[in-house]
N, C-alpha and C positions, 0 to 999 in steps of 0.2 A: 448874932445868929444869922442875920441875913447875909452877911459877908461870907460866913462859913459855908452856907448852902450854895452860894453862887460859885465859890471856889470848887466845892465838891462837884457841882453839876458840870462845870467846865472841864474838870479833870476827868470825869466820867465820859463826857463826850469825846475828849481827846483820846482816851484809851480805846473807846469804841471805834473811833476813826482809824487808829493805828491797827487795830485788829482787822478792820475791813480792808485796809491797804495791804496788810500782810496776806490775808486770804486771797485777795485779787492777784497778788504777785505769785503766790503759790500755784494758783489756777493757771496763770500764764506760763509758769515754768514747766508745768507738766507737759505742755505741748512744745516746749523749746528743747527738742531732743539734743541738738548739738551741744548745748550748754551742759546738759546732764550726761552726755556721753552715749547718745543713741548708737553711734558707730561702735562703741565698745560693747553695747548690748548685742548688736548684730554679730560682732566678732565672737562674743561668748556663745551666742546661739549656734554659730557655725562650728565652734570648737566642741560644743556639746553634741551636735549632730555627728561630727567626725569621731568623737569619743564613743558614741553609741555604735557607730559603724564598725570601728575597730574591735570593740568589746564583742559585737556579734560575730566577727570573724574568729576571734579566739574561742568563743563558745561553740561555734560550728566545728572547728578543728577538734576540740576536746570531745565533742559528741561522736565524731567519726572515729577518733582513737579509742574511745570507750567501746564502741560497737566492734571495732577490730579485735580488741582484747577479748570480749565475750564470744565472738565468733571463733577465735583461736582456742578458747576453752572448750566450746562445743565440738569443734572438729578434732580436738586432741593434740593440736599443735603446741599448746601451752599447758604446762603443769600448773597445779594449784599454787605452788610457791611462786612461780613466774607471774601468775595472774595477781597474786597478793602484792608482789613487789611493783608490778606495773601500775596497779590501782593506787598504791601508796604514792607513787610518783605523780599520778594524776591528781590526787588529793592535794599534794604539795603545790602543784601548779594552780589549782583552783584557789587555794589559800593565798597564794601570792597575788592572784588576780583580785581577790577581795580586798587585800591590803592596798593595792594600787587604786582601786575604785573607791576607797574610803572617802576621798575628797570630792567624789562625784565625777571626776574626769579620768580618762585613760590617755595619758600623754604619749607622744611618739616614742620617747625613750622607754617608757613602761611597756608599750606595745612591743617594741623590739626585744626587750628582755623576755617577755612572755612567749614571743614567737621563737626565740632561740631555745627556750625551755621545751616548747612543743616540738621543735626540730629534734632535740636530743631524745625526747620521749618517743618520737616516731622511729628513730634509729634503734632504740631499745626494743620496741615492739617488733620491728622487722627482724632484728637479730634473734630474739627469743622465739619467734614463730618459725625461723628457719634453722635453728641450731640442732635439729634432728633428735631432740629429746622427746620421748613420749611420756605419757602420764605415769608410766612405771619407772621413769628415770633413766631408761636405757635408750640408746639410739634405735630407731626403727630401721629394719633392713630396707635396702633400696628396692623399689618395686621391680627393677629389671635385673635383679640378681647380682649386683655388685657385692663384693664381700663387705661385711660389717667390720669396723676398725678393730674390734677386740678379738676377732677370730683369726686363727692362724692355720 
């Protein structure tokens, strides 16, 4: 019995010693950034900041486009069907942005794709606002008296 308790006590002390050594090593490693990739953390932090900046630019452009669409509706430059189609395009861009941000980052290629989609939407808004359609569906006469296209 005495032999078993001595073996048990020494095994217990050895295990406690190993736990203490492991705990000390872990404490030292927490401050050993290069070994655990502190530079990688900084790069990820910069990537996250850049991603947030790019996402902010996309959101700001979409807000401006949304405001232009509503302003066109109020002024009569856009018909309800045009507004519906333009807003549907905006929803598609927003959905694409959500898909790209699902992993938490907006990469440069993803930003470029969203930027191109916003450029196309911008062209569509500009075209629809200046296509001379009024809410009634007919072109409005020119304010300086030029003939309207359907009159002869």
